[in-house]
C-alpha positions in Angstrom: -7.1 -34.9 83.3 -8.6 -32.1 81.3 -6.5 -28.9 80.9 -9.4 -26.6 81.3 -8.1 -24.0 78.9 -8.8 -20.4 79.9 -10.2 -19.0 76.7 -12.1 -19.5 73.4 -9.7 -20.3 70.6 -11.8 -18.2 68.2 -12.8 -15.0 69.9 -10.5 -15.1 73.0 -13.4 -14.8 75.4 -12.4 -15.8 78.9 -13.7 -19.2 79.9 -13.0 -19.7 83.6 -12.8 -23.3 85.0 -16.4 -23.1 86.1 -17.9 -21.6 82.9 -21.0 -23.3 81.6 -20.3 -21.6 78.2 -17.1 -23.7 77.5 -17.2 -26.3 74.8 -14.6 -28.9 74.0 -13.9 -31.5 71.3 -12.1 -34.8 71.8 -8.7 -33.1 71.6 -9.7 -30.5 74.2 -9.9 -27.7 71.6 -11.8 -25.1 73.6 -14.4 -22.6 72.3 -17.3 -20.6 73.7 -20.9 -21.7 73.1 -21.4 -18.6 70.9 -18.6 -19.5 68.5 -19.6 -23.2 68.4 -23.2 -22.4 67.7 -22.4 -19.6 65.3 -19.3 -19.4 63.1 -18.2 -23.0 63.7 -21.7 -24.5 63.2 -20.9 -27.3 65.7 -17.7 -28.5 64.0 -14.2 -28.1 65.4 -12.0 -26.3 62.9 -8.9 -28.1 64.1 -10.0 -31.8 63.9 -13.5 -31.8 62.3 -15.1 -33.3 65.3 -18.1 -32.2 67.4 -18.3 -30.5 70.7 -19.7 -31.2 74.2 -20.0 -28.9 77.2 -16.7 -28.9 79.1 -17.1 -30.5 82.6 -16.7 -28.2 85.6 -14.0 -29.3 88.0 -15.0 -29.0 91.7 -13.6 -26.0 93.4 -12.1 -28.2 96.2 -9.8 -29.8 93.5 -8.6 -26.7 91.9 -5.6 -26.3 94.3 -4.3 -29.7 93.5 -5.4 -29.8 89.8 -5.4 -26.2 88.6 -6.7 -25.1 85.2 -4.3 -24.2 82.5 -3.2 -20.6 82.1 -2.0 -21.1 78.5 -4.2 -19.1 76.1 -4.6 -20.6 72.6 -6.1 -18.3 69.9 -6.5 -19.1 66.2 -5.0 -16.0 64.5 -7.0 -16.6 61.3 -10.3 -16.6 63.2 -13.2 -19.0 63.4 -14.1 -21.5 60.8 -10.7 -21.7 59.2 -8.9 -25.1 59.4 
């Protein structure tokens, strides 16, 4: 089950569970569309993989399967592995 992380690892932008701006790689590294398309040029700085839009979990399942509240931010910023 996806963690649905709450923020962009690069700019710390909030990405709620139903955000259509959230992008993830195969390791669930989570970034906003702006950082993915801009500074990251479509490549995950953690694993080197690509990104896809993060699926949106139905609201009816959020009580049983809540999104993560743990914020992850790269202190060195975008584009740095």
